N, C-alpha and C positions, 0 to 999 in steps of 0.2 A: 313459367314452364308451359310450353305448348304441348297439349296432349292429343296425340292421334290426328286423324284426318279432320275430325270435326273442329278441333282446336285450330288447326292450320287454316281451315276454311274461314273461321272467324277472324283470325289474324290477317289473312289476305284481304278479306272484305273491309276490315278497318283501314288497312293501308290504301286500298283503292279509294275509299271514301275520303280519307284525309288528303290524298293527292287531288281529288276532285275539288275539295274545299279550297286548297291552295290555288288551283287554277282559276276557280270562280272568283276568289278574292282578288287575284291579280287582274282579272278582266274587269271587275267592278271598279277597281282603283286605277285603272289605266288612264292614261292621258286622252286616249281616243273617246272614252266614256265621258270624261270631263268636258272635252271640246264638242262632243256630240257627233263625232265623225265615225263612231263605231258601226260595224256592219250589223251587229245585233243590238236590239233594244236592251236597256238596263234590266228590264224585268226578266229576261231569259237567264242571265247568270244568277240572279237572285233566286229564282225558282230552282235552278240546278243546285244552288248552294243548300237550299232546304232539303232537297232530295239526298244530297251527299251527307248531310248531317244525320239524316235518318238511317242511311246506310251504315255509318259508323256506330250509331246507337244499337242497331239490330245486330251487327257483327260483334259488338262488345257483349251483348247478351248471349250470343252463341258461344263465344270464348269463355265467358263466366260459367255457363252451363257445363262446358267440357271440364273446367277446373273443379267445379263442384262434384262432378261425377267421379273424378280421380280422387278427390278428398274422401268421398264416401267409400270407394274401394279400399283406400288405405285404412280407414276406420274399421272396415270389416275384417281386414287382415290382422289388425292389432289385437 
């Protein structure tokens, strides 16, 4: 359950990060990288991959915080 704007922001951040991870993995494994004919050096998508993983981790914490807040409010009402 996504709760409010904060939860939605966390979910969207996770989606963006996962899309970046997919793109970087595709670039890393591309035939152009293997042949050495890629425009970008292999280090660029590897660094981007690390950044995207951190994006997913941070967004997951935001989403978890939102869920925890909702759980706390439910406990107060009960």
